[in-house]
C-alpha positions in Angstrom: -17.9 -10.2 -134.0 -21.1 -8.7 -135.4 -21.9 -5.1 -134.8 -25.4 -3.8 -135.6 -24.3 -0.2 -136.5 -21.3 0.8 -138.6 -18.1 1.9 -136.9 -17.7 5.6 -137.8 -14.6 6.5 -135.6 -11.9 4.7 -133.7 -10.4 5.6 -130.3 -7.0 4.3 -129.4 -5.6 3.9 -125.9 -1.9 4.8 -125.9 0.3 2.9 -123.4 0.5 -0.8 -124.0 -1.9 -0.5 -127.0 0.1 1.7 -129.5 3.5 1.3 -127.8 5.2 -1.2 -125.5 5.4 1.5 -122.8 4.1 -0.9 -120.1 7.3 -2.9 -120.6 9.4 0.2 -120.2 7.3 1.3 -117.3 7.9 -2.1 -115.6 11.6 -1.5 -116.0 11.5 2.0 -114.7 9.2 1.1 -111.8 11.5 -1.8 -110.9 14.5 0.6 -110.8 12.5 3.0 -108.6 11.5 0.3 -106.2 15.0 -1.2 -106.1 16.2 2.2 -104.7 13.9 1.4 -101.8 14.8 -2.2 -101.3 11.8 -3.5 -103.2 11.0 -5.0 -106.6 8.3 -4.4 -109.1 5.7 -7.1 -109.0 2.8 -8.0 -111.3 0.4 -7.1 -108.4 1.9 -3.5 -108.1 1.9 -3.0 -111.9 -1.7 -4.3 -112.3 -2.9 -1.8 -109.7 -1.3 1.1 -111.6 -2.2 0.2 -115.2 -4.7 2.3 -117.1 -4.9 4.9 -114.3 -3.8 8.5 -114.1 -0.3 9.1 -112.8 -1.1 10.2 -109.2 -3.7 7.5 -108.7 -1.2 4.9 -110.0 1.6 6.1 -107.7 -0.7 6.2 -104.7 -1.1 2.5 -105.3 2.7 2.1 -105.6 3.3 4.1 -102.5 1.0 1.8 -100.5 3.5 -1.1 -101.2 6.4 0.8 -99.7 7.6 0.2 -96.1 7.1 4.0 -95.6 4.6 5.6 -97.9 6.0 8.6 -100.0 4.4 11.5 -101.8 2.9 10.1 -105.0 3.8 13.2 -107.0 7.5 12.9 -106.0 7.5 9.2 -106.8 6.0 10.0 -110.2 8.6 12.7 -111.0 11.5 10.3 -110.0 9.9 7.5 -112.1 9.6 9.8 -115.1 13.3 10.6 -115.1 14.1 6.9 -115.1 11.4 6.1 -117.7 12.5 8.7 -120.3 16.2 7.6 -119.8 15.1 4.1 -120.9 12.8 5.1 -123.9 15.4 5.4 -126.6 16.7 1.9 -126.0 13.4 0.1 -125.3 10.4 1.9 -126.9 8.8 0.1 -129.8 5.4 0.5 -131.6 3.1 -2.5 -131.0 2.8 -5.0 -133.8 0.4 -3.8 -136.6 0.1 -0.2 -135.4 1.2 1.5 -138.7 -0.7 -1.0 -140.8 -4.0 -0.3 -138.9 -3.5 3.4 -139.1 -3.0 3.1 -142.9 -6.1 1.0 -143.2 -8.2 3.5 -141.3 -6.9 6.2 -143.6 -8.0 4.1 -146.6 -11.4 3.7 -145.1 -11.6 7.4 -144.2 -12.5 6.6 -140.6 -11.5 9.4 -138.1 -9.2 8.5 -135.2 -8.5 9.8 -131.7 -6.2 8.9 -128.8 -7.7 8.7 -125.3 -5.1 8.1 -122.6 -4.8 8.4 -118.8 -1.3 9.6 -119.3 -0.3 13.3 -119.2 -0.2 15.3 -122.5 3.6 15.7 -122.4 3.9 11.9 -122.4 1.5 11.5 -125.3 3.3 14.2 -127.3 6.7 12.7 -126.6 5.6 9.2 -127.9 3.6 10.4 -130.9 6.3 12.9 -132.0 9.0 10.3 -131.8 7.2 8.2 -134.4 5.8 11.2 -136.4 2.2 10.3 -135.5 0.6 13.5 -134.1 -0.9 14.5 -137.4 -2.5 11.1 -137.9 -5.1 11.7 -135.2 -8.0 14.2 -135.4 -8.1 14.6 -131.6 -6.1 13.5 -128.5 -7.4 13.4 -125.0 -5.2 13.1 -121.9 -5.4 13.0 -118.1 -5.6 16.8 -118.1 -8.7 16.8 -120.3 -11.0 14.9 -117.9 -12.3 15.2 -114.4 -12.6 11.4 -113.9 -10.0 8.9 -114.9 -10.6 5.4 -116.4 -12.5 3.2 -115.6 -15.0 6.1 -115.5 -16.5 6.5 -119.0 -15.9 10.3 -119.3 -12.8 10.1 -121.5 -14.5 7.9 -124.1 -17.8 9.8 -124.0 -15.8 13.0 -124.6 -13.8 11.3 -127.4 -17.0 10.3 -129.2 -18.5 13.7 -128.8 -15.3 15.4 -130.2 -15.2 13.0 -133.1 -18.8 13.7 -133.9 -20.2 10.2 -133.4 -22.5 8.4 -131.0 -20.5 6.2 -128.6 -22.2 3.1 -130.0 -20.6 3.9 -133.4 -17.1 4.3 -132.0 -14.6 1.5 -131.7 -12.4 1.6 -128.6 -9.1 -0.2 -128.7 -7.7 -1.0 -125.2 -5.1 -3.2 -123.6 -6.1 -3.0 -119.9 -9.1 -4.1 -117.9 -9.4 -0.5 -116.5 -9.6 1.0 -120.0 -11.9 -1.8 -121.3 -14.4 -1.0 -118.5 -14.2 2.7 -119.4 -15.1 2.0 -123.0 -17.8 -0.4 -122.2 -19.4 2.0 -119.7 -19.4 4.7 -122.4 -21.4 2.4 -124.6 -18.7 2.0 -127.2 -17.8 -1.1 -129.2 -14.7 -2.3 -127.4 -12.0 -4.6 -128.7 -9.4 -5.5 -126.1 -5.8 -6.5 -127.0 -4.1 -7.7 -123.9 -0.3 -8.2 -123.7 2.1 -9.9 -121.2 1.6 -7.2 -118.6 -2.2 -7.0 -118.8 -3.5 -10.4 -119.8 -4.3 -11.2 -116.2 -7.3 -8.9 -116.4 -11.0 -9.5 -116.8 -11.9 -8.6 -120.4 -15.2 -10.4 -120.4 -17.1 -7.2 -120.9 -15.3 -6.5 -124.2 -17.1 -7.2 -127.5 -14.0 -9.0 -128.7 -10.5 -10.0 -127.5 -8.0 -9.6 -130.3 -4.5 -11.0 -130.7 -3.0 -7.9 -132.3 -3.9 -4.6 -134.0 -4.2 -6.4 -137.3 -6.4 -9.3 -136.0 -8.5 -10.6 -138.9 -11.8 -10.1 -137.1 -10.9 -6.5 -136.1 -10.1 -5.7 -139.7 -13.3 -7.4 -140.9 -15.4 -5.3 -138.4 -13.9 -2.1 -139.9 -14.2 -3.1 -143.5 -17.9 -4.1 -142.9 -18.5 -0.7 -141.6 -17.7 0.9 -145.0 -19.7 -1.4 -147.3 
């Protein structure tokens, strides 16, 4: 995985990349749909992943027998989601090791998520990670959600690097397209709820946050 210019900053997606929230979201979405005589399917989940809340719940609503207000569906889903977090939330394999390695290399880090700020703060605070990131960008900070490149262009600007010198870590097709469109170096790390996607535009598809080639890319940037 060669890269002609050194990586000078790293942008992390949040859901499904840093934490297993897509698994918890599948459970909460299924509970929401069961109240309406439906079940969560991979098709519904795929259409929601990586998007901002109202866009995602517009997609979910389209699968109901009678469409409902996306905001009301989101509020109800949030109540279920947060009731499940304590029991089911886990960091993704290698998260803390990668953060420690980036600190060693003195590479600045940011989070760029389609989720609301309250959600980001809840997750990062639970694992005492807020202070580990120089910047955080959420749904409220952009006009256009992923796959539009705005959030990663803004992240690069705020971290003080050109997009081509920023590594984007993503788990979804939607987020991967956002990073690629921004001109960043994108490494995709799919999981069981996102590996159906088209990741062909990514520079590399990794197996985990501590994938050997990912770590090599970062270490080469500091030599």
